[in-house]
C-alpha positions in Angstrom: 0.0 0.0 0.0 2.7 2.4 0.8 4.2 3.5 -2.5 6.3 6.4 -1.2 8.8 6.6 1.6 7.8 8.7 4.6 10.2 11.5 3.8 8.7 11.8 0.3 5.2 12.0 1.8 6.3 14.7 4.3 7.8 16.7 1.4 4.6 16.4 -0.6 2.4 17.4 2.3 4.6 20.4 3.0 4.4 21.5 -0.6 0.6 21.2 -0.6 0.3 23.1 2.7 2.5 25.8 1.3 0.4 26.2 -1.8 -2.8 26.4 0.3 -1.3 29.0 2.6 0.0 31.0 -0.4 -3.4 31.1 -2.0 -5.1 32.2 1.3 -2.5 34.9 1.7 -2.9 36.2 -1.8 -6.7 36.3 -1.4 -6.3 38.1 1.9 -3.8 40.6 0.3 -6.2 41.3 -2.6 -9.2 42.0 -0.4 -7.2 44.1 2.1 -7.8 47.5 0.3 -11.5 46.8 0.1 -11.8 46.0 3.8 -9.7 49.0 4.8 -11.8 51.3 2.6 -14.9 50.8 4.8 -18.5 50.6 3.8 -19.2 52.3 0.4 -22.9 52.9 1.0 -24.5 54.5 4.1 -25.9 52.0 6.5 -29.6 52.2 7.0 -31.4 51.1 10.1 -34.9 49.7 10.4 -36.5 53.1 10.3 -35.2 53.8 6.8 -32.9 56.7 7.8 -29.3 56.6 6.8 -26.9 56.0 9.6 -24.9 59.0 10.9 -21.8 59.0 12.8 -21.5 56.6 15.7 -21.1 59.5 18.2 -24.4 61.0 16.9 -26.2 57.7 17.3 -24.8 57.4 20.9 -25.9 60.9 21.7 -29.4 60.4 20.4 -29.7 57.1 22.4 -28.5 58.8 25.6 -31.0 61.6 25.2 -33.8 59.1 24.7 -32.7 56.9 27.6 -35.4 56.2 30.2 -35.0 58.0 33.5 -36.1 57.3 37.1 -38.1 59.7 39.3 -35.0 61.9 40.0 -34.3 62.4 36.3 -31.1 60.3 36.3 -30.7 57.9 33.4 -31.2 54.3 34.1 -29.0 51.5 32.8 -31.0 48.7 31.3 -29.3 45.3 30.8 -30.7 42.5 28.8 -29.3 39.0 29.4 -30.1 35.6 28.0 -28.9 32.2 29.0 -28.7 29.2 26.8 -27.3 26.8 29.4 -29.2 23.5 29.8 
């Protein structure tokens, strides 16, 4: 069954692995400018408005935050558990 010596199989495996890594690296290198460029189109939320800056969104969320009786903003935390 064994037609090749172990050192030949190791050399072949190293060549195949090197080719796979080289292809992955080239694909990563080609897509790098597109990923660094950022989104080309404005992101729209569920209300249909275009997304502004992250700071603007955070400011609007803070202004609309629920408050307690003293007027201080409340922190609301939502948790889920999937442990069985």
